[in-house]
C-alpha positions as CSV (number, residue, x, y, z in Angstrom):
1,X,0.0,0.0,0.0
2,X,1.3,3.4,-0.9
3,X,1.9,6.1,1.8
4,X,-1.0,8.1,0.5
5,X,-3.4,5.3,0.8
6,X,-2.0,4.3,4.2
7,X,-2.7,7.9,5.4
8,X,-6.1,7.8,3.9
9,X,-6.8,4.5,5.7
10,X,-5.6,5.9,9.0
11,X,-7.8,9.0,8.6
12,X,-10.8,6.7,7.9
13,X,-10.1,4.6,11.0
14,X,-9.6,7.7,13.1
15,X,-12.9,9.1,12.0
16,X,-14.8,5.9,12.9
17,X,-12.9,5.6,16.2
18,X,-13.9,9.2,17.1
19,X,-17.6,8.4,16.5
20,X,-17.1,5.3,18.6
21,X,-16.5,7.5,21.6
22,X,-20.3,8.3,21.8
23,X,-21.2,4.6,21.9
24,X,-18.9,4.0,24.8
25,X,-20.2,7.0,26.7
26,X,-23.8,6.0,26.5
27,X,-23.2,2.3,27.2
28,X,-21.1,3.0,30.3
29,X,-23.0,6.0,31.7
30,X,-25.3,4.0,34.0
31,X,-22.3,3.0,36.2
32,X,-22.0,6.6,37.3
33,X,-25.7,7.8,37.3
34,X,-27.3,4.4,38.1
35,X,-28.2,5.3,41.7
36,X,-29.4,8.7,40.5
37,X,-31.7,7.0,38.0
38,X,-33.0,4.6,40.7
39,X,-33.8,7.5,43.0
40,X,-35.3,9.8,40.3
41,X,-37.4,7.1,38.7
42,X,-38.1,5.2,41.9
43,X,-36.9,1.9,40.4
44,X,-35.0,-1.0,41.9
45,X,-31.9,-2.9,40.8
46,X,-33.9,-5.2,38.6
47,X,-35.3,-2.3,36.6
48,X,-31.9,-0.6,36.4
49,X,-30.3,-3.9,35.2
50,X,-33.0,-4.2,32.5
51,X,-32.5,-0.6,31.5
52,X,-28.8,-1.0,31.2
53,X,-29.1,-4.3,29.4
54,X,-31.6,-2.8,26.9
55,X,-28.6,-1.1,25.1
56,X,-27.0,-4.4,24.5
57,X,-30.1,-6.2,23.4
58,X,-30.7,-3.5,20.9
59,X,-27.0,-3.7,19.9
60,X,-27.1,-7.5,19.5
61,X,-30.4,-7.4,17.5
62,X,-28.8,-5.4,14.8
63,X,-25.6,-7.4,14.3
64,X,-26.8,-9.9,11.8
65,X,-28.8,-7.4,9.7
66,X,-25.8,-5.0,9.7
67,X,-23.6,-7.9,8.7
68,X,-25.6,-8.2,5.5
69,X,-25.5,-4.4,5.1
70,X,-21.7,-4.3,5.4
71,X,-21.2,-7.0,2.8
72,X,-23.8,-5.6,0.4
73,X,-23.7,-1.8,0.9
74,X,-20.4,-1.2,2.7
75,X,-19.5,0.3,6.0
76,X,-19.8,3.9,4.9
77,X,-23.5,3.9,4.2
78,X,-24.3,1.4,6.9
79,X,-22.5,3.2,9.8
80,X,-23.6,6.7,8.9
81,X,-27.2,5.7,8.5
82,X,-27.4,3.7,11.8
83,X,-25.7,6.5,13.7
84,X,-28.7,8.6,12.9
85,X,-30.9,6.1,14.6
86,X,-28.5,6.2,17.6
87,X,-28.8,9.9,17.8
88,X,-32.6,9.7,17.8
89,X,-32.5,7.1,20.6
90,X,-30.1,9.2,22.6
91,X,-32.3,12.3,22.2
92,X,-35.3,10.3,23.4
93,X,-33.4,9.0,26.4
94,X,-32.3,12.5,27.3
95,X,-35.8,13.9,27.2
96,X,-37.7,10.9,28.5
97,X,-39.8,11.5,31.7
98,X,-40.3,7.9,32.6
99,X,-38.8,4.4,32.6
100,X,-40.6,3.0,29.5
101,X,-39.4,5.8,27.3
102,X,-35.9,5.6,28.8
103,X,-35.9,1.9,28.0
104,X,-37.0,2.6,24.4
105,X,-34.4,5.3,23.9
106,X,-31.6,3.1,25.3
107,X,-32.6,0.2,23.1
108,X,-32.6,2.5,20.0
109,X,-29.1,3.7,21.0
110,X,-27.8,0.2,21.2
111,X,-29.3,-0.7,17.8
112,X,-27.8,2.4,16.2
113,X,-24.4,2.2,17.8
114,X,-24.3,-1.6,17.2
115,X,-22.6,-1.0,13.8
116,X,-19.6,0.9,15.1
117,X,-17.2,-1.7,16.2
118,X,-17.8,-4.3,13.4
119,X,-17.9,-1.6,10.7
120,X,-14.6,-0.3,11.9
121,X,-13.1,-3.8,11.9
122,X,-14.4,-4.5,8.4
123,X,-12.7,-1.3,7.2
124,X,-9.4,-2.2,9.0
125,X,-9.5,-5.7,7.4
126,X,-9.9,-4.2,3.9
127,X,-7.4,-1.3,4.3
128,X,-4.6,-3.0,6.2
129,X,-2.8,-6.4,6.2
130,X,-4.0,-9.1,8.7
131,X,-1.0,-8.7,11.0
132,X,-2.0,-5.1,11.7
133,X,-5.6,-6.0,12.5
134,X,-5.2,-6.6,16.3
135,X,-3.0,-3.5,16.8
136,X,-5.3,-1.2,14.9
137,X,-8.4,-2.7,16.6
138,X,-6.8,-2.1,20.0
139,X,-6.1,1.5,19.1
140,X,-9.7,2.0,17.9
141,X,-11.0,0.5,21.1
142,X,-8.6,2.6,23.1
143,X,-9.9,5.8,21.5
144,X,-13.5,4.7,21.9
145,X,-12.8,4.3,25.6
146,X,-12.5,8.1,25.9
147,X,-16.3,7.8,26.0
148,X,-15.9,5.5,29.1
149,X,-13.6,8.1,30.6
150,X,-16.2,10.8,30.1
151,X,-18.8,8.6,31.7
152,X,-16.9,8.5,35.0
153,X,-15.7,11.6,36.9
154,X,-16.6,14.1,34.1
155,X,-20.2,12.8,34.1
156,X,-20.3,12.9,37.9
157,X,-19.1,16.5,37.9
158,X,-21.4,17.4,35.0
159,X,-24.4,15.7,36.8
160,X,-23.8,17.9,39.8
161,X,-23.5,21.0,37.7
162,X,-26.2,20.7,35.0
163,X,-27.8,17.3,35.7
164,X,-27.3,14.1,33.7
165,X,-29.7,15.2,31.0
166,X,-27.7,18.3,30.3
167,X,-24.6,16.3,29.9
168,X,-26.4,13.8,27.6
169,X,-27.6,16.6,25.4
170,X,-24.0,17.7,24.7
171,X,-23.0,14.1,23.7
172,X,-26.1,13.8,21.5
173,X,-24.9,16.8,19.5
174,X,-21.4,15.3,19.3
175,X,-22.9,12.0,17.9
176,X,-24.8,13.9,15.2
177,X,-21.6,15.6,14.1
178,X,-19.8,12.3,14.1
179,X,-22.5,10.7,11.8
180,X,-21.9,13.5,9.3
181,X,-18.1,13.1,9.5
182,X,-18.4,9.3,8.8
183,X,-20.4,10.0,5.6
184,X,-17.8,12.6,4.4
185,X,-14.6,10.8,5.2
186,X,-15.1,7.0,5.3
187,X,-14.5,4.9,2.2
188,X,-15.3,1.1,2.1
189,X,-12.1,-0.1,0.6
190,X,-8.9,1.1,-1.1
191,X,-8.8,1.4,-4.9
192,X,-8.5,-2.0,-6.6
193,X,-9.9,-4.0,-3.7
194,X,-12.1,-6.9,-4.7
195,X,-15.0,-5.5,-2.6
196,X,-15.3,-2.6,-5.0
197,X,-15.6,-4.9,-8.0
198,X,-17.9,-7.4,-6.3
199,X,-21.1,-8.6,-7.8
200,X,-24.0,-7.8,-5.4
201,X,-25.3,-10.9,-3.8
202,X,-29.0,-11.7,-3.9
203,X,-30.9,-12.1,-0.6
204,X,-30.8,-15.9,-1.0
205,X,-27.1,-15.8,-1.5
206,X,-26.6,-13.6,1.5
207,X,-28.6,-16.0,3.7
208,X,-26.5,-18.9,2.4
209,X,-23.4,-17.0,3.3
210,X,-24.7,-16.5,6.8
211,X,-25.4,-20.2,7.0
212,X,-21.9,-20.9,5.9
213,X,-20.5,-18.6,8.5
214,X,-22.6,-20.2,11.2
215,X,-21.5,-23.7,10.2
216,X,-17.9,-22.9,10.7
217,X,-16.7,-25.7,13.1
218,X,-14.5,-23.3,15.1
219,X,-17.2,-20.8,15.7
220,X,-19.1,-22.4,18.7
221,X,-15.9,-22.5,20.8
222,X,-15.1,-18.9,20.1
223,X,-18.7,-17.8,20.7
224,X,-18.6,-19.3,24.2
225,X,-15.9,-16.9,25.4
226,X,-17.3,-14.1,23.3
227,X,-20.6,-14.4,25.1
228,X,-19.1,-14.4,28.6
229,X,-15.9,-12.4,28.7
230,X,-17.0,-8.9,28.0
231,X,-20.4,-9.6,29.6
232,X,-18.8,-10.2,33.0
233,X,-16.2,-7.4,32.9
234,X,-18.6,-4.8,31.6
235,X,-21.2,-5.7,34.3
236,X,-18.5,-4.6,36.7
237,X,-17.1,-1.7,34.7
238,X,-20.4,-0.5,33.2
239,X,-23.0,-1.1,35.8
240,X,-22.3,-2.2,39.4
241,X,-18.7,-1.2,40.0
242,X,-19.7,2.3,41.0
243,X,-22.7,1.3,43.2
244,X,-20.4,-1.4,44.8
245,X,-17.9,1.3,45.8
246,X,-20.6,3.7,47.0
247,X,-22.8,1.2,48.9
248,X,-20.3,-1.2,50.3
249,X,-17.2,1.0,50.8
250,X,-18.9,4.4,51.3
251,X,-17.3,6.3,48.5
252,X,-19.0,9.4,47.1
253,X,-20.2,9.8,43.6
254,X,-17.1,11.8,42.7
255,X,-14.7,9.4,44.5
256,X,-16.2,6.3,42.9
257,X,-16.1,8.1,39.5
258,X,-12.4,8.7,40.1
259,X,-11.9,5.0,40.6
260,X,-13.8,4.1,37.5
261,X,-11.8,6.7,35.6
262,X,-8.6,5.0,36.6
263,X,-10.1,1.6,35.6
264,X,-10.9,3.0,32.1
265,X,-7.4,4.4,31.8
266,X,-6.2,0.9,32.7
267,X,-8.4,-0.5,30.1
268,X,-7.0,1.9,27.5
269,X,-3.5,0.9,28.5
270,X,-4.5,-2.7,28.3
271,X,-5.7,-2.2,24.7
272,X,-2.3,-0.9,23.7
273,X,-0.5,-3.7,25.6
274,X,-2.7,-6.6,24.4
275,X,-3.2,-5.3,20.8
276,X,0.3,-6.2,19.5
277,X,0.9,-9.2,21.8
278,X,-0.4,-11.7,19.2
279,X,2.4,-10.8,16.9
280,X,4.9,-10.8,19.7
281,X,3.9,-14.1,21.1
282,X,2.5,-15.6,17.9
283,X,-0.7,-16.8,19.6
284,X,-4.2,-15.4,20.2
285,X,-5.9,-18.2,21.9
286,X,-3.6,-18.4,24.9
287,X,-3.5,-14.7,25.4
288,X,-7.3,-14.7,25.6
289,X,-7.2,-17.7,28.0
290,X,-4.6,-16.0,30.3
291,X,-6.5,-12.7,30.5
292,X,-9.9,-14.3,31.1
293,X,-8.5,-16.6,33.8
294,X,-6.9,-13.7,35.6
295,X,-10.3,-11.8,35.6
296,X,-12.0,-14.9,37.0
297,X,-9.4,-15.0,39.8
298,X,-10.1,-11.4,40.8
299,X,-13.8,-12.0,40.8
300,X,-13.4,-15.1,42.9
301,X,-11.3,-13.2,45.4
302,X,-14.0,-10.5,45.7
303,X,-16.6,-13.3,46.2
304,X,-14.6,-15.1,48.9
305,X,-13.0,-12.3,50.8
306,X,-15.5,-10.7,53.2
307,X,-15.0,-7.0,54.1
308,X,-11.8,-6.5,52.0
309,X,-9.9,-3.3,52.6
310,X,-10.8,-0.4,50.3
311,X,-7.5,-0.5,48.5
312,X,-8.1,-4.1,47.5
313,X,-11.5,-3.4,46.2
314,X,-10.2,-0.4,44.2
315,X,-7.2,-2.5,42.9
316,X,-9.6,-5.3,41.8
317,X,-11.8,-3.0,39.8
318,X,-8.7,-1.3,38.2
319,X,-7.2,-4.8,37.5
320,X,-10.4,-6.0,35.8
321,X,-10.3,-2.8,33.7
322,X,-6.8,-3.6,32.5
323,X,-7.4,-7.3,31.9
324,X,-10.7,-6.9,30.1
325,X,-8.7,-5.7,27.1
326,X,-7.9,-9.4,26.5
327,X,-11.4,-9.7,25.1
328,X,-10.2,-8.1,21.9
329,X,-8.0,-11.1,21.3
330,X,-11.0,-13.4,21.1
331,X,-12.5,-11.2,18.4
332,X,-9.2,-11.2,16.5
333,X,-9.0,-15.0,16.9
334,X,-12.6,-15.2,15.4
335,X,-11.8,-12.9,12.5
336,X,-9.2,-15.3,11.3
337,X,-11.7,-18.1,10.7
338,X,-13.7,-16.3,8.1
339,X,-12.8,-15.5,4.4
340,X,-13.1,-11.8,3.3
341,X,-16.4,-12.3,1.5
342,X,-18.0,-13.4,4.8
343,X,-16.1,-11.0,7.0
344,X,-19.1,-8.7,7.7
345,X,-21.5,-11.6,8.5
346,X,-18.9,-13.5,10.5
347,X,-17.8,-10.5,12.6
348,X,-21.4,-9.5,13.1
349,X,-22.2,-13.0,14.3
350,X,-19.4,-12.8,16.9
351,X,-20.4,-9.4,18.0
352,X,-24.0,-10.5,18.4
353,X,-22.7,-13.1,20.9
354,X,-20.7,-10.4,22.8
355,X,-23.5,-7.9,23.1
356,X,-26.2,-10.5,23.8
357,X,-24.0,-11.8,26.6
358,X,-23.7,-8.3,28.1
359,X,-27.5,-7.7,27.9
360,X,-28.2,-11.1,29.5
361,X,-25.6,-10.7,32.2
362,X,-26.6,-7.1,33.1
363,X,-30.2,-8.1,33.3
364,X,-29.4,-11.2,35.3
365,X,-27.1,-9.2,37.6
366,X,-30.0,-7.0,38.6
367,X,-32.1,-10.0,39.4
368,X,-29.3,-11.5,41.5
369,X,-28.8,-8.3,43.6
370,X,-32.6,-7.8,43.8
371,X,-33.0,-11.2,45.4
372,X,-31.3,-9.9,48.5
373,X,-33.3,-7.7,50.9
374,X,-31.9,-4.1,50.9
375,X,-30.4,-2.6,54.0
376,X,-32.2,-0.1,56.1
377,X,-30.9,2.8,54.0
378,X,-32.0,1.0,50.7
379,X,-28.4,0.0,49.8
380,X,-27.5,-3.5,48.6
381,X,-25.5,-5.6,51.1
382,X,-22.0,-6.8,50.6
383,X,-23.3,-10.4,50.5
384,X,-25.4,-9.5,47.5
385,X,-22.4,-8.2,45.6
386,X,-20.2,-11.1,46.7
387,X,-22.8,-13.5,45.3
388,X,-22.8,-11.6,42.0
389,X,-19.0,-11.7,41.7
390,X,-18.9,-15.4,42.5
391,X,-21.5,-16.2,39.9
392,X,-19.5,-14.3,37.2
393,X,-16.3,-16.1,38.3
394,X,-17.9,-19.5,37.6
395,X,-19.3,-18.3,34.3
396,X,-15.9,-17.2,33.1
397,X,-14.2,-20.5,34.2
398,X,-16.8,-22.6,32.3
399,X,-16.4,-20.3,29.2
400,X,-12.6,-20.7,29.3
401,X,-12.9,-24.5,29.5
402,X,-15.1,-24.5,26.3
403,X,-13.0,-22.0,24.4
404,X,-9.9,-24.0,25.2
405,X,-11.0,-26.6,22.7
406,X,-10.6,-24.2,19.8
407,X,-7.6,-24.4,17.5
408,X,-5.3,-21.4,17.6
409,X,-4.9,-19.2,14.5
410,X,-1.4,-17.7,14.6
411,X,-0.5,-14.4,13.0
412,X,2.6,-16.1,11.4
413,X,0.3,-18.6,9.7
414,X,-1.9,-15.9,8.3
415,X,1.0,-13.9,7.0
416,X,2.5,-16.9,5.2
417,X,-0.9,-17.7,3.6
418,X,-1.2,-14.1,2.4
419,X,2.3,-14.1,0.9
420,X,1.6,-17.4,-0.8
421,X,-1.6,-16.0,-2.3
422,X,0.4,-13.2,-3.9
423,X,2.7,-15.5,-5.7
């Protein structure tokens, strides 16, 4: 690839990554304002879990359809169009006076933002060689996590100054501008790429391609960890980590936001660390297993250790933040099992598993916490949180055992295959 095309590719990826910031802000915001929503709307943990999970159910519902759209119409039209739906959902959420409308707005946000990650990965796979996929994906996720940063201490500050609705209105405007930028800057593939010369598939052919992707024998093992890894880590980082610090350890909204801010920074650092590791160690499977096993260990410690010191609870949440970056290695592993013509449908299938897992886990987490009687002040007990952490630990260990049966796809093997195809 010429330097000019490489710069154009980087500009395209940077534009998509910037738009991705809004997705991360909205998906993570409930970890900071969750207790405020429960108080303002007079809802319990079950309703908050369902509200938070609605984003991911909407997200997962659009993955397969958008996989078709990516392969047929390309990422540019698909992403910019779906971002408009996300903006509409975010505006509804911002203005909604009651829980049902908040739920609807959050589901629409999830559906609209559901194209961002896979669309960006499709663009990376077409503009850059396979051995750069993991690194660039990690950079994109790291940039997107600025949204998570904004959803911690800055959101807590903003909520105290202008209310959470005022903060949300600002991010809605940012998302609208990002949708326009995607339309103006993004191009589906570099000149001469086979995608630009493709013959459009009929609906029947597209369905057959989806069936082919679903029948891939390696897919079930990868989906097992895809479904559970991010689901467990984001249930801590994106929903109950803040309430846990506030209700069990007595931190204020700002102080808990500061801890979550550090955890997101740790996640960003983790993205930059884990991103190139597959090329350094020439493995993807074992990096994913090691990272997930370490997360399970931390969750198990939180479940077993009663009344841990505050520094340990903070260290656990920050550690989970860093290690959760290992989930990108599962997606990179999965990308390698699909040919280019199925990349949109294949990646969308995997991301459906990821986001459906988050939606299920966050909804279930609210049920688990709600099963315990609240304390006199309405807070959840430490026993409730320890039960939740123990449940997620077991889920991750089972997922690792299933995923361990998958064959590794090494970057060196992909590079040799690519070089052989050019001869």
